[in-house]
Structure formats: structure tokens, C-alpha cells
N, C-alpha and C positions, 0 to 999 in steps of 0.2 A: 448644460452640461454636454461636453462632446462624447463620442461614442467610445472612446479609450478610456475616458475616466468611468463612464458607467460600467463598462465591462470589469475594470479593477475593483469598483465598489461592489459589485455583484460577487465577485471572488472572495473579497474580503468578508462580506455578509455570511456567504456559505461556509467559509472556513470558521467564522465565530460560532456559527449555529451549531456546526457538527463538534468542535473542539469542546463546545461546554457540556455536551452529552457523554463525550468517551473520555474514558480514563483507563489506562492500562494498570493492571495489578501484578504480583508475582504468579497468582493463579491462573490469571487470563490477561496477558500482555497484550498491547496495541500493535496491530499491523498496519504501518503507515506506508502509503504509496505517494512519490514525488515523480512527477512527470515533466520532462524538459522535451524540447522539440525533437531530439535526437535518442535520448535514452530514458529508461526507467530505473528508479531506484525504489527498493523496498527494505524495509527494516521492521523488526519486532522489538518494542521498546517496553521497558517496565518503568512506568510514570512515577511510582512511589520511591524507587531507588534513583531515577533518573539516568538509567543505564540502557545502552543498547544491547540487546541478548544476541541477536542474529541479524545479519544484513546481507544483501545481495543486490546487483545491479546487472543490467542488460548489455553492457559493453562487449563481453566475450560470446554472446549468445547469437546464434545464426538461425534465421527462418525466413519464410517466403514474405512476410510481411510484418508491421510493427504489432498488430494484434497477436500473431503468432508467437511473436518474440515476448510478450506480456505473459501468455500462458506458459511458456517455458520458465520465465522468470518466476512465477508463482509456484511451480512444481520444484524449481531449485531451492527457493526459500522455504518450501514445506520440508524438504528433504534434510536441509540444515536445521530446521527447528526440531524435527524428530530426534536427529542425533542429539540436539541440546535438551531433549526431554520436554519439548513444548507441544501440546496437542490442541489446544484451545486458545483462540485470539479473539480480539474485538477488531473489525475492519474500519480503518480510518482512511477514508478518500481523500482527505483535505479538502481543498476547494474545488477539486474535480467533480464532474458529473460521473455518476455510476453508469459508464458507457463506454464502448470501445476498449481500449487498453487497460484502463483502470478495471473494468469487469472482468477482462481475460487475465488479469493478475489474480483476481479473487477466484476465478473459475479453476485457475491452475493449482492455486493453493488448496482448495477444496479437493481437487483430484489427487493432489499429492498427500491428503490426509488430515489437513488442518480443519477443525471445526470452528465454524463462526457462531 
């Protein structure tokens, strides 16, 4: 097995393991984070209704580095969630490790008032 295939397989296993445990409800929706090379995207999802309640992206945010942008994204998402009446969420990191930009989004959301 080549290196790229092993990396992809590891990401798929992590995503399946995490996805099996997490499910967003109307009382406690799921905060999902997607990370591309250039941007971060976060959304709060009610899985029972299959609807995105609140979303935010890092395209318009400016900061010193990508980690600081992640923190700002978490705060922006928390502000939108508070306006929509959401105070508690379940954090879904997808297949990403809880590290760096993904951790910064979680820290920013906590600083903005969301409870995990």
C-alpha cells in the first residue's frame, strides 16, 4: 500500500469512528468543521431534521496566521449561534485531528459562549 492510500484510509477510518458516535439533535446540534488548504468552514447542523442551522466560513476573515483565523471563525460562528438561540453543541472534527486550526475553531466557539 502506498503512502497516499494509507493516509486516505486513515482519514476514512477516523471519520467513520467519529461519525458513528456523534448525532446532532434540536436541543444539542452538531458543530461540523471542514478544513481545506486555504479556508475553514463551520456549520451547526440538526441531524434529525437534516438542516443546517448556522454556518460561517473564513473567506472574509483577516488575521496573522491560519490558526488565528480559526479562532476568529469560532467566535463568529458562536455569535451567529447565540442570535439563533443555540447555546450547546456537539463538536464534530470530521476526519481531522483535534489540533491546530480545528482546535482553534473549538476554542473560539467556546470563547464566544458555546458549550460543548
